[in-house]
N, C-alpha and C positions, 0 to 999 in steps of 0.2 A: 819507645823508651831506650835510652842508652845506659848501660851499666858498665862502670869502670872498676876493675879489681886489680890490686897490685899486691905482690908478695914482697915484703920488706924484711930482709934478714937483719937480725939484731945480735950484736956481740954478747956473749955470755957475761953476765954481771952488769949489763947496762940496760936491762929491761925497764926498770923503774924510771931511769933517765929518759928513755925513749917515750914511755907512756906520758911522762910529764911534758916533754916537748910536743908530743902530739896534741895533748890537751890545750896547750898554748896556741898551736897552729890551727886547731879545729875551727874556731870561729872565722878565721880568714878563709879557709876552704869552703865552709858552709855558706858564706856570704857571696860566693861567686854566682853570677847570673845563671839561673836554671838549676842550681844544685838543690836537690830535694832531700838528701840525707847523707850523712857521713858516719861510718862506723869503723871500729878497730876491734879485732879479735885475735886471739892466739891461734896458731896453727896446730892442729892435732898431730900432723906428721912431724913437725919440728917445733917443740915448745918455745924455742927462742925466736921463731919467726912471727911476724905480725902481719895480719891480713887487713888491708884497708879497702873499703868499698865505697864508692861514690855513685849515687844515682842522680842522673842529670837529664833534663830534657831542654836542650837549648831552644831559645826563642826562635820561631820560624823554621825549626828543623823539620817538623812533620809536614808543613806546607810545601817544603822544597822537594818532597818525595813525589808530588803529583805533577 
């Protein structure tokens, strides 16, 4: 399994706009081949940061390891 994790800094005062834009983009990301889940959560260390995680298993990836 491949896990992709990204820290996305968000400017103060734009958190709601960012969350709305992510909600709009979420279906596009989730419909990519092999994508199993998409999540967005606030960072504990930096409340304005957003953490995005994508779990994906590309087709044929595991068979290419042998």
